[in-house]
C-alpha positions in Angstrom: 111.1 106.0 104.1 113.8 106.7 101.5 113.2 103.3 100.0 109.4 103.9 100.0 109.7 107.2 98.2 112.1 105.8 95.6 109.5 103.1 94.8 106.8 105.7 94.6 108.7 107.8 92.2 108.5 105.0 89.6 105.2 105.5 87.8 104.3 101.8 88.0 104.4 102.0 91.8 100.8 103.2 92.0 99.6 100.3 89.8 101.8 98.0 91.9 100.1 99.4 95.0 96.6 98.6 93.5 97.7 95.3 92.1 100.7 93.7 93.8 99.4 94.3 97.3 96.6 92.0 96.5 98.8 88.9 96.3 99.1 88.1 100.0 99.4 85.0 102.1 98.9 84.7 105.8 101.7 85.2 108.3 99.9 83.1 110.9 96.9 80.8 110.9 96.9 79.9 114.6 93.5 80.6 116.1 91.7 81.4 112.8 88.0 80.8 112.5 86.6 79.1 109.4 85.8 82.4 107.8 89.2 83.8 108.5 90.8 80.8 107.0 88.7 81.2 103.9 89.9 84.8 103.5 93.5 83.6 103.9 93.0 80.8 101.3 91.5 83.4 98.9 94.7 85.5 99.1 97.0 82.6 98.8 95.0 81.4 95.7 95.2 84.9 94.1 98.8 85.1 94.9 99.7 81.8 93.3 97.6 82.5 90.3 99.4 85.8 89.6 102.8 84.4 90.2 102.0 81.6 87.7 100.5 84.1 85.2 97.1 82.4 85.5 95.0 85.6 85.2 91.7 83.9 84.7 92.1 82.0 88.0 93.2 85.2 89.7 90.1 87.1 88.6 87.9 84.6 90.5 89.0 86.6 93.6 88.2 90.1 92.3 84.6 91.5 92.8 82.4 92.0 89.7 82.0 95.7 90.4 85.6 96.4 89.6 84.9 95.9 85.9 82.0 98.3 86.2 84.3 100.9 87.6 86.8 100.3 84.8 84.1 100.7 82.2 83.2 104.1 83.7 86.9 105.2 83.6 87.3 103.9 80.1 84.2 105.7 78.8 85.8 109.1 78.5 89.3 110.7 78.5 90.8 112.1 81.7 89.9 115.7 80.7 86.2 114.8 81.0 86.4 114.7 84.8 85.8 118.3 85.8 87.9 119.7 88.6 84.9 121.3 90.2 83.6 117.9 91.2 86.9 116.7 92.6 85.8 117.3 96.2 82.7 115.1 95.7 84.8 112.1 94.6 86.7 110.0 97.2 89.8 109.6 95.0 89.8 112.4 92.4 93.5 112.5 91.6 93.8 108.7 91.4 90.8 108.7 89.0 92.5 111.4 86.9 95.6 109.3 86.8 93.8 106.1 85.8 91.8 107.8 83.1 94.9 109.4 81.7 96.8 106.1 81.8 94.0 104.4 79.9 93.7 107.2 77.4 97.4 107.5 76.6 98.9 104.1 77.3 96.3 101.5 76.4 95.8 101.0 72.6 92.3 101.4 71.3 91.9 97.8 70.2 92.5 96.7 73.7 90.3 99.4 75.2 87.3 98.6 73.1 86.5 95.5 75.2 88.6 96.3 78.3 88.3 94.3 81.5 90.6 94.1 84.5 91.3 90.5 83.5 92.6 91.5 80.0 94.5 94.5 81.5 96.2 92.2 84.2 97.0 89.6 81.5 98.7 92.2 79.3 100.7 93.5 82.4 101.7 89.9 83.3 102.6 89.0 79.7 104.9 92.0 79.4 106.4 91.3 82.9 105.5 94.8 84.2 105.4 93.5 87.8 107.9 91.4 89.7 106.5 88.1 91.1 109.2 88.2 93.8 107.5 91.3 95.2 104.2 89.3 95.7 106.1 86.7 97.7 107.2 89.4 100.1 103.6 90.6 100.9 101.7 88.7 103.6 98.6 89.3 105.7 97.7 88.6 109.3 95.0 89.4 111.9 92.0 88.8 109.7 88.8 90.2 111.1 85.3 89.4 109.9 82.3 91.7 110.0 79.3 90.1 108.2 80.1 89.9 104.5 83.2 92.1 104.8 86.7 91.4 106.2 90.0 93.1 106.7 93.6 92.2 107.5 96.9 93.8 108.3 99.4 93.9 105.4 103.1 93.1 105.9 106.0 93.6 103.5 109.1 91.5 104.2 107.5 90.6 107.6 107.3 94.3 108.5 103.8 95.7 109.3 102.7 98.4 106.9 100.1 101.2 107.4 97.6 99.4 105.1 94.7 97.3 106.3 93.3 95.5 103.3 89.6 95.0 102.8 87.6 92.1 101.4 84.0 91.3 100.6 82.1 88.1 100.1 80.3 87.4 96.9 78.2 84.2 97.2 80.4 81.7 99.0 83.7 83.3 97.9 85.8 85.9 99.7 87.2 88.5 97.2 89.7 91.3 97.4 88.0 94.7 97.6 90.2 96.5 95.1 88.3 99.7 95.1 88.8 100.1 98.8 92.5 100.7 98.0 91.8 103.9 96.0 91.5 106.2 99.0 94.8 104.8 100.3 96.5 105.5 96.9 94.9 109.0 97.0 96.6 109.7 100.3 100.0 108.4 99.0 99.7 110.7 96.0 98.8 113.7 98.2 101.9 113.2 100.3 104.1 112.8 97.3 102.8 116.0 95.8 103.5 117.9 99.0 107.0 116.6 99.1 107.7 117.5 95.4 105.6 120.7 95.4 103.6 119.5 92.4 100.0 120.2 91.4 97.7 117.3 90.7 97.9 117.9 87.0 101.7 118.0 87.1 101.8 114.8 89.1 99.5 112.9 86.8 101.4 114.1 83.7 104.7 113.0 85.2 103.4 109.5 86.2 101.6 108.8 83.0 104.6 110.0 80.8 106.8 107.3 82.3 104.4 104.5 81.9 105.0 101.9 79.2 102.4 101.6 76.4 100.5 98.3 76.8 
């Protein structure tokens, strides 16, 4: 737990949670169905693309609606999200954090036509995530439910509390990035309780330590 909290205190840990956890390969393929194997291959392909800085290839495994969500976040500064509506949003503090990070740390020329692909490419180019961390993340026990799937996530062969979600677009399984937001919200809530911070204080602290892209 001490190691976990030390990672979380670094402001890039939240982005790493939303991004690095996506690069996963299967711990075990024995007994997998064809669909389960396809999910595993999608993760392995995403992982290899990110490790090799091939952002365009990695984005083939990210759903289209992620860019729609990014466009909404990018449309107004963090202060435009009223606190009175926080309870109606599934991840209100994560949303405030992401809006503030975009507003204060992403230059306007980049924001004007921002996509997740361009954002990941800038992060990759500036080496703001460690490819070695991706190699330590694996998945197992893939389950399929129609056009959705999920799998257990392991770090250094140790089971984590996260069960990662996927969805199928056409014939391709993709990583359901937005399904990670409630998990990140829970992590931030625990961290606030430990530190005795308000949501605004937590967001300010995290954003202030982020590098400018």
